[in-house]
RODO-2510 file (C-alpha; in nm, 4 decimals, decimal comma):
residues 342
     n   res          X          Y          Z
     1     m     3,6386     0,7371    -2,6462
     2     a     3,3681     0,9143    -2,8460
     3     l     3,1942     1,2065    -2,6742
     4     v     2,8566     1,0727    -2,7946
     5     s     2,8164     0,7047    -2,8730
     6     l     2,4959     0,5277    -2,9772
     7     t     2,4859     0,1504    -3,0052
     8     d     2,1904    -0,0291    -3,1660
     9     v     1,9456     0,2359    -3,0443
    10     t     1,5762     0,1980    -3,1165
    11     k     1,2772     0,4156    -3,0369
    12     t     0,9267     0,2853    -3,0993
    13     y     0,5803     0,4385    -3,0613
    14     p     0,2352     0,2797    -3,0634
    15     d     0,0800     0,2713    -3,4098
    16     p    -0,2200     0,5130    -3,3971
    17     s    -0,4145     0,2859    -3,6323
    18     n    -0,3405    -0,0300    -3,4314
    19     r    -0,2370     0,0131    -3,0679
    20     k    -0,1099    -0,3439    -3,0566
    21     k     0,1624    -0,2582    -3,3093
    22     q     0,4703    -0,0417    -3,2754
    23     i     0,6236     0,2042    -3,5233
    24     a     1,0032     0,2382    -3,5180
    25     a     1,1087     0,6041    -3,5398
    26     i     1,4697     0,4976    -3,4717
    27     d     1,5690     0,1509    -3,5855
    28     g     1,9025     0,0072    -3,4726
    29     v     2,1147     0,3240    -3,5016
    30     s     2,4838     0,3118    -3,4060
    31     l     2,6960     0,6286    -3,4226
    32     d     3,0162     0,7637    -3,2699
    33     i     3,0628     1,1407    -3,2514
    34     q     3,4068     1,2601    -3,1488
    35     a     3,4787     1,5550    -2,9195
    36     g     3,5436     1,8774    -3,1062
    37     e     3,3884     1,7857    -3,4386
    38     i     3,0879     1,9195    -3,6275
    39     y     2,8767     1,6153    -3,7089
    40     g     2,5891     1,6376    -3,9547
    41     i     2,2781     1,4206    -3,9501
    42     i     2,0729     1,4600    -4,2661
    43     g     1,7468     1,3087    -4,3790
    44     y     1,4135     1,3931    -4,5348
    45     s     1,1091     1,4672    -4,3182
    46     g     1,0190     1,1595    -4,1144
    47     a     1,3666     1,0047    -4,1374
    48     g     1,4034     1,0065    -3,7586
    49     k     1,6766     1,2669    -3,7217
    50     s     1,4914     1,4966    -3,4784
    51     t     1,3877     1,1982    -3,2658
    52     l     1,7542     1,1016    -3,2503
    53     v     1,8398     1,4457    -3,1114
    54     r     1,5770     1,4146    -2,8379
    55     l     1,7294     1,0820    -2,7373
    56     i     2,0782     1,2318    -2,7118
    57     n     1,9685     1,5086    -2,4746
    58     a     1,7286     1,2718    -2,2966
    59     l     1,4108     1,4636    -2,3757
    60     e     1,2845     1,1198    -2,4763
    61     s     1,3947     0,7759    -2,3609
    62     a     1,5200     0,5045    -2,5939
    63     t     1,3220     0,1830    -2,6253
    64     s     1,6442    -0,0189    -2,6405
    65     g     2,0153     0,0209    -2,7008
    66     s     2,2910     0,2234    -2,5389
    67     i     2,3468     0,6016    -2,5443
    68     l     2,6709     0,7244    -2,3902
    69     v     2,7253     1,0982    -2,3484
    70     d     3,0706     1,1871    -2,2182
    71     g     3,1054     0,8295    -2,0925
    72     a     2,7766     0,8278    -1,8964
    73     e     2,4940     0,5885    -1,9889
    74     v     2,1915     0,8101    -2,0522
    75     t     1,9366     0,5289    -2,0696
    76     t     1,9827     0,4330    -1,7018
    77     m     1,9941     0,7839    -1,5529
    78     r     1,7394     0,9114    -1,3048
    79     e     1,5651     1,2442    -1,3614
    80     g     1,7999     1,4363    -1,1323
    81     q     2,1008     1,3055    -1,3220
    82     l     1,9341     1,3861    -1,6537
    83     r     1,8789     1,7486    -1,5504
    84     k     2,2504     1,7797    -1,4803
    85     l     2,3311     1,6136    -1,8142
    86     r     2,1105     1,8590    -2,0040
    87     l     2,3077     2,1536    -1,8632
    88     g     2,5990     2,0231    -2,0679
    89     v     2,3947     1,9942    -2,3873
    90     g     2,2836     2,3196    -2,5522
    91     m     2,0015     2,3276    -2,8084
    92     i     1,9048     2,5656    -3,0876
    93     f     1,5839     2,5358    -3,2888
    94     q     1,4367     2,6109    -3,6295
    95     q     1,1778     2,8563    -3,4924
    96     f     1,4162     3,0082    -3,2329
    97     n     1,1858     2,9334    -2,9335
    98     l     1,2566     3,2692    -2,7693
    99     f     1,0400     3,4280    -2,5002
   100     n     0,8684     3,7147    -2,6816
   101     s     0,7929     3,8934    -2,3535
   102     k     1,1577     3,8942    -2,2469
   103     s     1,4417     4,1092    -2,3761
   104     v     1,7417     3,9627    -2,5556
   105     r     1,9392     3,9879    -2,2307
   106     a     1,6677     3,8126    -2,0320
   107     n     1,6351     3,5351    -2,2907
   108     i     2,0059     3,4580    -2,2707
   109     a     2,0057     3,4795    -1,8911
   110     y     1,7088     3,2445    -1,8516
   111     p     1,8955     2,9096    -1,8382
   112     l     2,1485     3,0606    -1,5969
   113     k     1,8663     3,1742    -1,3686
   114     v     1,7082     2,8273    -1,3808
   115     a     2,0479     2,6763    -1,2944
   116     g     2,0731     2,9022    -0,9873
   117     v     2,3705     3,1057    -1,1083
   118     p     2,4205     3,4191    -0,8904
   119     r     2,3062     3,7497    -1,0414
   120     a     2,6514     3,9052    -1,0759
   121     e     2,7792     3,5976    -1,2600
   122     r     2,4683     3,5962    -1,4831
   123     i     2,5311     3,9557    -1,5855
   124     r     2,8975     3,8860    -1,6620
   125     r     2,8173     3,5745    -1,8662
   126     v     2,5361     3,7403    -2,0630
   127     n     2,7586     4,0366    -2,1526
   128     e     3,0272     3,7945    -2,2665
   129     l     2,7829     3,6044    -2,4869
   130     l     2,6261     3,9176    -2,6346
   131     a     2,9718     4,0259    -2,7489
   132     f     3,0521     3,6782    -2,8813
   133     v     2,7433     3,6640    -3,1071
   134     g     2,7650     4,0330    -3,2060
   135     l     2,4465     4,1544    -3,0395
   136     t     2,5687     4,3844    -2,7602
   137     e     2,3672     4,6764    -2,8985
   138     k     2,0505     4,4612    -2,9048
   139     a     2,0607     4,3626    -2,5359
   140     r     1,7452     4,5600    -2,4472
   141     s     1,5536     4,4700    -2,7645
   142     f     1,2708     4,2176    -2,7783
   143     p     1,2458     3,9249    -3,0234
   144     d     0,9802     4,0906    -3,2425
   145     q     1,2282     4,3753    -3,3037
   146     l     1,4922     4,1388    -3,4442
   147     s     1,5567     3,9848    -3,7836
   148     g     1,5542     3,6072    -3,8240
   149     g     1,9311     3,5918    -3,8187
   150     q     1,9475     3,8029    -3,5025
   151     k     1,6900     3,5808    -3,3338
   152     q     1,8997     3,2745    -3,4123
   153     r     2,2078     3,4494    -3,2719
   154     v     2,0144     3,5003    -2,9500
   155     g     1,9192     3,1331    -2,9597
   156     i     2,2842     3,0345    -2,9978
   157     a     2,3905     3,2641    -2,7139
   158     r     2,1204     3,1183    -2,4887
   159     a     2,2297     2,7635    -2,5782
   160     l     2,5862     2,8540    -2,4808
   161     a     2,4909     3,0160    -2,1506
   162     t     2,5663     2,7146    -1,9297
   163     s     2,8960     2,6422    -2,1123
   164     p     2,7850     2,3104    -2,2657
   165     r     3,0266     2,0611    -2,4191
   166     i     2,7723     1,9693    -2,6876
   167     l     2,5495     2,1909    -2,9016
   168     l     2,2533     2,0402    -3,0869
   169     a     2,1305     2,2412    -3,3858
   170     d     1,7946     2,1067    -3,5032
   171     e     1,7134     2,2575    -3,8467
   172     a     1,8657     2,5799    -3,7130
   173     t     1,8844     2,7509    -4,0542
   174     s     1,5691     2,6199    -4,2224
   175     a     1,3734     2,9391    -4,1534
   176     l     1,6510     3,1684    -4,2804
   177     d     1,7398     3,3091    -4,6221
   178     p     2,0663     3,1924    -4,7873
   179     e     2,2744     3,4948    -4,6845
   180     t     2,1598     3,4774    -4,3231
   181     t     2,2119     3,0993    -4,3253
   182     h     2,5735     3,1567    -4,4280
   183     e     2,6197     3,4042    -4,1407
   184     v     2,4676     3,1690    -3,8820
   185     l     2,6778     2,8772    -4,0044
   186     g     2,9830     3,1020    -3,9756
   187     l     2,8905     3,1684    -3,6130
   188     l     2,8529     2,7962    -3,5452
   189     k     3,1999     2,7386    -3,6906
   190     k     3,3273     3,0083    -3,4534
   191     v     3,1608     2,8307    -3,1611
   192     n     3,3302     2,5071    -3,2613
   193     q     3,6744     2,6490    -3,3340
   194     e     3,7081     2,9071    -3,0567
   195     l     3,5159     2,7350    -2,7779
   196     g     3,5909     2,3745    -2,8717
   197     i     3,2237     2,2778    -2,8481
   198     t     3,1099     1,9644    -3,0292
   199     i     2,8191     2,0466    -3,2615
   200     i     2,5602     1,8030    -3,3949
   201     v     2,3743     1,9571    -3,6893
   202     i     2,0345     1,8142    -3,7860
   203     t     1,9204     1,9225    -4,1308
   204     h     1,7542     1,8263    -4,4571
   205     e     1,9779     2,0679    -4,6518
   206     m     2,2903     1,9182    -4,8065
   207     d     2,4336     2,2668    -4,8593
   208     v     2,4465     2,3109    -4,4806
   209     i     2,6420     1,9859    -4,4476
   210     q     2,8779     2,0954    -4,7239
   211     q     2,9525     2,4272    -4,5531
   212     i     2,9989     2,3207    -4,1944
   213     a     3,0233     1,9489    -4,1152
   214     t     3,3305     1,7284    -4,0961
   215     r     3,1398     1,3989    -4,0914
   216     v     2,7822     1,3118    -4,1817
   217     a     2,5259     1,0382    -4,1287
   218     v     2,2404     1,0000    -4,3769
   219     m     1,9125     0,8736    -4,2309
   220     e     1,6117     0,7126    -4,3961
   221     n     1,3155     0,5409    -4,2281
   222     g     1,4801     0,5554    -3,8861
   223     r     1,8079     0,3978    -3,9997
   224     v     2,1526     0,5321    -4,0788
   225     i     2,2018     0,4247    -4,4402
   226     e     2,5420     0,5880    -4,4962
   227     d     2,7993     0,7733    -4,2889
   228     g     3,1550     0,8971    -4,3147
   229     e     3,3656     1,2021    -4,3894
   230     v     3,1656     1,4660    -4,5747
   231     y     3,4125     1,4696    -4,8641
   232     s     3,3875     1,0935    -4,9120
   233     v     3,0078     1,0912    -4,8951
   234     f     2,9786     1,3829    -5,1398
   235     s     3,2332     1,2572    -5,3904
   236     n     3,1256     0,8924    -5,3862
   237     p     2,7721     0,8445    -5,2450
   238     q     2,6773     0,4779    -5,2126
   239     h     2,3036     0,4872    -5,1417
   240     a     2,0250     0,6157    -5,3657
   241     a     1,8934     0,8546    -5,0981
   242     t     2,2420     0,9940    -5,0459
   243     r     2,2815     1,0476    -5,4187
   244     r     1,9545     1,2440    -5,4204
   245     f     2,0842     1,4699    -5,1434
   246     v     2,4219     1,5171    -5,3099
   247     s     2,2550     1,6014    -5,6422
   248     t     2,0990     1,9106    -5,4821
   249     v     2,4444     2,0711    -5,4540
   250     v     2,6598     1,8705    -5,6959
   251     r     2,5870     1,8206    -6,0646
   252     g     2,6725     1,4647    -6,1607
   253     i     2,6675     1,2842    -6,4950
   254     p     2,3782     1,4021    -6,7189
   255     a     2,1302     1,1396    -6,8324
   256     g     1,7788     1,1112    -6,9708
   257     d     1,6110     1,4389    -7,0601
   258     e     1,9087     1,6470    -6,9449
   259     l     2,1398     1,4606    -7,1801
   260     a     1,8906     1,4860    -7,4664
   261     v     1,8778     1,8661    -7,4288
   262     l     2,2581     1,8847    -7,4233
   263     r     2,2776     1,6786    -7,7440
   264     q     2,0368     1,9172    -7,9167
   265     r     2,2368     2,2204    -7,8142
   266     h     2,5927     2,0967    -7,8619
   267     p     2,7493     1,9074    -8,1554
   268     g     3,0224     1,6475    -8,1194
   269     r     3,0844     1,3728    -7,8682
   270     i     2,9911     1,4312    -7,5055
   271     f     3,1870     1,2941    -7,2128
   272     t     3,2093     1,3550    -6,8367
   273     v     3,5364     1,3594    -6,6473
   274     s     3,5530     1,3271    -6,2676
   275     i     3,7822     1,5665    -6,0821
   276     l     3,8954     1,4523    -5,7357
   277     d     4,1214     1,6218    -5,4827
   278     g     4,4799     1,5112    -5,5376
   279     d     4,3883     1,3704    -5,8800
   280     t     4,4277     1,5396    -6,2155
   281     g     4,2891     1,8926    -6,2394
   282     q     4,0578     2,0394    -6,5004
   283     s     4,3456     2,2413    -6,6486
   284     r     4,5278     1,9154    -6,7268
   285     v     4,2194     1,7797    -6,9057
   286     f     4,1880     2,0973    -7,1126
   287     e     4,5593     2,0863    -7,1929
   288     i     4,5295     1,7323    -7,3335
   289     l     4,2302     1,8270    -7,5494
   290     t     4,4028     2,1402    -7,6792
   291     r     4,7253     1,9542    -7,7629
   292     a     4,5199     1,6997    -7,9610
   293     g     4,3868     1,9825    -8,1782
   294     l     4,0296     1,9326    -8,0623
   295     s     3,7540     2,1888    -8,0165
   296     f     3,5707     2,1524    -7,6857
   297     e     3,3137     2,3267    -7,4667
   298     l     3,2245     2,2809    -7,1020
   299     i     2,8473     2,2255    -7,1091
   300     y     2,7461     2,0828    -6,7693
   301     g     2,8709     2,0223    -6,4155
   302     g     3,1168     2,2075    -6,1965
   303     i     3,3772     2,1861    -5,9229
   304     n     3,2840     2,1891    -5,5543
   305     d     3,4979     2,2761    -5,2554
   306     i     3,4559     2,0788    -4,9324
   307     q     3,6674     2,2453    -4,6648
   308     g     3,9603     2,2984    -4,8950
   309     r     3,9268     1,9729    -5,0906
   310     t     3,7907     1,9828    -5,4451
   311     f     3,5824     1,7403    -5,6472
   312     g     3,3278     1,7528    -5,9227
   313     h     3,2176     1,6372    -6,2649
   314     l     3,2821     1,8244    -6,5886
   315     t     3,0740     1,7371    -6,8942
   316     i     3,2412     1,8459    -7,2161
   317     a     3,1324     1,8449    -7,5821
   318     v     3,4284     1,7631    -7,8100
   319     t     3,4509     1,7951    -8,1877
   320     g     3,7331     1,6840    -8,4121
   321     a     3,8814     1,3773    -8,5809
   322     d     3,7707     1,0501    -8,4204
   323     a     4,1299     0,9258    -8,3950
   324     a     4,2384     1,2410    -8,2113
   325     i     3,9402     1,2144    -7,9754
   326     e     4,0140     0,8492    -7,8967
   327     s     4,3785     0,9313    -7,8279
   328     a     4,2858     1,2184    -7,5949
   329     f     4,0247     1,0039    -7,4173
   330     a     4,2858     0,7340    -7,3575
   331     e     4,5311     0,9848    -7,2112
   332     i     4,2690     1,1386    -6,9819
   333     s     4,1389     0,7975    -6,8675
   334     a     4,4910     0,7117    -6,7502
   335     l     4,4685     1,0069    -6,5111
   336     t     4,1058     1,0034    -6,3905
   337     e     3,7635     0,8529    -6,4583
   338     i     3,6045     0,9486    -6,7877
   339     v     3,2609     0,8417    -6,9143
   340     e     3,1271     0,9045    -7,2641
   341     a     2,7547     0,9708    -7,2978
   342     r     2,5811     0,6997    -7,5021
***
């Protein structure tokens, strides 16, 4: 059984311009998130991804559909049951949401105090979490004395305080620079791998999905338009919106103005070869071209790594005798997909 399971979930709000109409923020979403995985939900602003998070931790109620969290039906729970449920669901935010008047230690201890945890146990747990996120020396500091990355580490420690089974990260790296983002994502991986906590990552950044998630759902206009293993979605996106996301981190096949510029800069025939994990490698392609006596230059594209699996597109300009080029193309096409620019 999935740890989190949504079946045909909808969430509607009154239309501000016409109170008799409803606007669907979530429209018939069905998802299964397995225990122990890092699941990404990606979409542009207004896609419905943050609303979906608030439904999972019951900060908002669904209009219709079923939401199961650890086998319990969230949509029929009373408030007392929901409070208990939320103790098992940690949350980290884009803007950290720390108490500026409280020290790092007090921020992390806050949910334990609310939960009625005895003082001695609070102290032990906070010390444990400070060490886990690498902020022991900052225990007495206040949020305005911390960097953005340190603030998010405090946010992660606070979210872990009640030992949740699920951690929701809502745009948790959007306010951070690339280096700090990498560090925070590394910490989230540590949370997942060492503590076994299931993480649901909400983001509009495909690079975040590439670095951390095992599976991903792409949202648009309140619907899930594509979902699956991250490698499959990256290497073979099916929907136009997904292709736009993937193009931000993966260079595909050049066309239009990009292709025109490449033609101006590079003589010869231009083709793109797809490199997939377990398929032929780029060295094999280069070997075939070299053996055919052809001159060639890599002019566009690259190879990406998704958790140890490689894929990408290499665009190459080739010069030489037409017969030799055709023979090499035929040999390469028997191994992997090859497309000549027209």
